C-alpha positions as CSV (number, residue, x, y, z in Angstrom):
1,M,-11.7,10.3,-13.4
2,N,-11.1,12.9,-10.8
3,A,-8.0,13.4,-8.6
4,T,-9.3,11.1,-5.8
5,D,-9.8,8.3,-8.4
6,W,-6.2,8.8,-9.6
7,I,-4.8,8.8,-6.1
8,G,-6.6,5.5,-5.3
9,F,-5.7,4.0,-8.7
10,V,-2.0,4.7,-8.2
11,G,-2.0,3.3,-4.6
12,V,-3.9,0.1,-5.5
13,F,-1.7,-0.4,-8.5
14,Q,1.4,-0.2,-6.3
15,I,0.0,-2.8,-3.9
16,L,-1.0,-5.1,-6.8
17,I,2.5,-4.8,-8.4
18,A,4.1,-5.7,-5.0
19,Y,1.8,-8.7,-4.7
20,T,2.3,-9.9,-8.2
21,L,6.1,-9.6,-8.0
22,N,6.1,-11.5,-4.6
23,V,3.9,-14.3,-5.8
24,S,5.9,-14.7,-9.0
25,G,9.1,-15.0,-6.9
26,R,10.6,-11.8,-8.1
27,L,10.4,-9.9,-4.8
28,N,10.9,-11.3,-1.4
29,N,8.4,-10.1,1.2
30,N,11.4,-8.7,3.3
31,S,12.8,-6.7,0.4
32,L,12.8,-2.9,0.7
33,T,11.0,-2.6,-2.7
34,F,8.2,-4.8,-1.5
35,I,7.7,-3.0,1.7
36,L,7.9,0.4,0.2
37,L,5.4,-0.5,-2.6
38,N,3.0,-1.7,0.0
39,L,3.5,1.3,2.3
40,F,3.1,4.0,-0.3
41,G,0.4,2.1,-2.1
42,A,-1.6,1.7,1.1
43,V,-1.1,5.3,2.2
44,L,-2.4,6.5,-1.2
45,A,-5.3,4.1,-1.2
46,C,-6.1,5.2,2.4
47,L,-6.0,8.9,1.4
48,A,-8.4,8.2,-1.5
49,S,-10.7,6.4,0.9
50,V,-10.6,9.3,3.3
51,L,-11.4,11.7,0.5
52,M,-14.4,9.5,-0.5
53,K,-15.3,9.1,3.2
54,Y,-15.5,5.3,2.9
55,M,-14.8,3.9,6.3
56,P,-14.3,0.2,5.5
57,F,-11.3,1.0,3.2
58,I,-10.0,3.7,5.5
59,L,-9.7,0.9,8.1
60,L,-8.2,-1.6,5.7
61,E,-5.7,0.7,4.1
62,G,-4.8,2.4,7.4
63,V,-4.0,-1.0,9.0
64,W,-2.1,-2.0,5.8
65,S,-0.1,1.2,6.1
66,M,0.8,0.6,9.7
67,V,1.8,-3.1,9.1
68,S,4.0,-1.9,6.2
69,L,5.6,0.8,8.4
70,I,6.3,-1.7,11.2
71,A,7.9,-4.0,8.6
72,L,10.1,-1.2,7.4
73,I,11.1,-0.2,10.9
74,K,11.9,-3.9,11.8
75,R,13.9,-4.3,8.5
76,N,16.1,-1.4,9.4
77,H,16.9,-2.5,12.9
């Protein structure tokens, strides 16, 4: 695996951890941990997609990053 693969793997792993913890009832979707796992995971996955020049996932992860950032901003206000 190269650096791009590792960046993408870490990002997707963070998103999956957030999802698993949320579905199992261990993390609320408004918790700071959930939001940050999604935000940083999506940013890393988006970065990997940019490095691979794969537009569908750049769009997906870019939007996921923005939604997570908005959730973080709303949570802090």
